[in-house]
C-alpha positions in Angstrom: -54.0 81.2 -5.3 -51.5 83.9 -4.5 -47.8 83.3 -4.8 -47.2 82.9 -1.0 -50.2 80.7 -0.3 -50.0 76.9 -0.2 -52.8 74.4 -0.1 -53.3 72.5 3.2 -52.2 68.8 3.0 -55.8 67.4 3.0 -57.0 69.8 0.3 -53.9 69.4 -1.8 -54.1 65.6 -1.8 -57.9 65.4 -2.3 -57.7 67.8 -5.2 -54.7 66.2 -6.8 -56.2 62.6 -6.5 -59.4 63.9 -8.0 -57.5 65.6 -10.8 -55.4 62.4 -11.5 -58.6 60.2 -11.4 -60.5 62.4 -13.8 -59.2 60.7 -17.0 -59.2 57.2 -18.4 -55.8 55.6 -18.9 -55.3 56.7 -22.5 -55.3 60.4 -21.5 -54.4 60.0 -17.8 -51.6 62.4 -16.6 -50.0 59.6 -14.4 -49.8 57.2 -17.4 -48.5 60.0 -19.7 -45.2 59.1 -21.2 -44.3 62.5 -22.8 -46.2 65.3 -21.2 -49.0 65.5 -23.8 -51.7 65.0 -21.1 -50.3 67.4 -18.6 -52.7 70.2 -19.4 -55.9 68.1 -19.0 -58.5 69.2 -16.5 -56.1 71.6 -14.7 -57.7 73.8 -12.0 -57.6 77.6 -12.4 -55.5 78.2 -9.2 -52.7 75.6 -9.2 -51.0 73.5 -11.9 -50.7 69.8 -10.9 -47.9 67.6 -12.2 -48.0 63.8 -11.9 -45.7 61.0 -10.9 -45.9 57.6 -12.6 -47.3 54.2 -11.8 -43.7 53.1 -11.4 -40.6 53.6 -13.4 -39.2 56.8 -15.0 -40.4 59.1 -17.7 -39.5 62.4 -19.3 -42.2 64.9 -20.0 -42.4 68.3 -21.6 -45.1 70.5 -20.3 -46.3 74.1 -20.8 -47.3 75.9 -17.6 -49.3 79.1 -17.6 -47.6 82.2 -16.2 -48.5 83.0 -12.6 -49.7 79.5 -11.6 -48.2 77.7 -8.6 -47.2 74.1 -9.1 -47.9 71.1 -6.9 -46.8 67.5 -7.4 -46.3 64.3 -5.4 -42.8 63.0 -5.0 -44.3 59.6 -3.9 -47.9 59.2 -2.7 -50.6 56.7 -1.7 -54.3 56.7 -1.1 -55.7 53.9 1.2 -56.4 53.6 4.9 -54.4 54.8 7.9 -52.5 51.5 8.2 -51.5 51.5 4.5 -50.2 55.0 5.0 -48.2 54.2 8.2 -46.5 51.3 6.4 -45.9 53.3 3.2 -44.5 56.4 5.0 -42.1 54.3 7.1 -39.9 53.9 4.0 -41.0 56.8 1.9 -38.1 59.0 0.6 -37.6 61.3 -2.3 -35.7 64.2 -3.9 -36.7 67.2 -6.0 -34.5 69.4 -8.1 -35.8 72.6 -9.6 -33.3 74.0 -12.1 -30.5 72.0 -10.3 -31.4 73.3 -6.8 -32.8 71.0 -4.1 -36.4 71.6 -3.0 -37.3 69.9 0.3 -40.6 67.9 0.0 -43.3 68.2 2.6 -44.3 65.0 4.5 -48.0 64.2 4.9 -48.3 61.2 7.1 -52.0 60.7 6.6 -55.0 62.9 6.0 -58.6 62.1 5.5 -59.3 63.1 1.9 -62.3 63.0 -0.5 -61.6 61.8 -4.1 -63.9 61.8 -7.1 -63.0 59.5 -9.9 -64.2 59.2 -13.5 -65.3 55.9 -15.1 -62.3 53.9 -16.3 -59.6 55.9 -14.6 -56.5 53.8 -13.8 -56.1 55.2 -10.2 -59.4 54.2 -8.6 -60.8 52.1 -11.5 -64.3 53.4 -11.0 -66.6 56.4 -11.1 -67.7 58.0 -7.9 -66.8 59.8 -4.7 -65.1 58.2 -1.8 -63.2 59.1 1.4 -59.8 57.6 2.1 -56.5 58.4 3.8 -53.9 60.2 1.6 -50.2 60.3 2.4 -46.9 61.0 0.8 -44.1 63.4 0.1 -45.2 66.5 -1.8 -43.8 69.6 -3.3 -45.5 73.0 -3.8 -43.7 75.6 -5.8 -44.6 79.3 -6.2 -45.2 80.5 -9.8 -42.0 80.1 -11.9 -40.5 82.9 -14.0 -41.3 82.8 -17.7 -39.0 80.6 -19.7 -37.6 77.0 -19.5 -37.2 75.1 -16.3 -36.1 71.6 -15.3 -37.9 69.7 -12.5 -36.6 66.3 -11.5 -38.7 64.3 -9.1 -37.5 60.9 -7.6 -39.5 59.0 -5.0 -39.6 55.6 -3.5 -41.3 53.6 -0.8 -40.5 49.9 -0.2 -40.3 48.2 -3.6 -42.0 51.0 -5.5 -40.0 53.8 -7.2 -41.0 56.6 -9.5 -39.2 59.3 -11.3 -40.1 62.1 -13.7 -37.9 64.6 -15.5 -40.1 67.6 -16.5 -39.0 70.1 -19.1 -41.3 72.9 -18.1 -41.9 76.0 -20.2 -43.7 78.8 -18.5 -45.5 81.1 -20.9 -44.8 84.8 -20.7 -47.6 86.7 -19.0 -50.3 87.9 -21.3 -51.2 90.9 -19.1 
């Protein structure tokens, strides 16, 4: 993935949900309370970050140099009606190093998700098709060094927040 290329909404959501559903709860990046699971099962072309199952956490995460970052601000997988209701009240903010980043709005895309046995997102192993929606952020590769990423999202009674302390490794090239 080149610096100026972003994933399409259906591809991004399908890949992210598959990534998030690839681990059982003990090592799941969404259930992670400190960032220790952020490097698990990362793809080679983008670095995914996770929200929470509700509430706020602080995570520290090392990100490889040259890797774009993608994360949900607030998101849902379900059917089209679920997404319509969810998106009617979805809102969120993202701050990267203190500067506002406007999230992208995905109202509902058909996505394919593959889950691992015992994962806390789908609860079961296997592949399924559903509708994915939410507010998302895609960032180009960050400069080497320390960065702060604050994500806050809400829809209806659900709210999530993550404060990421990101460290981007210096390029090994």
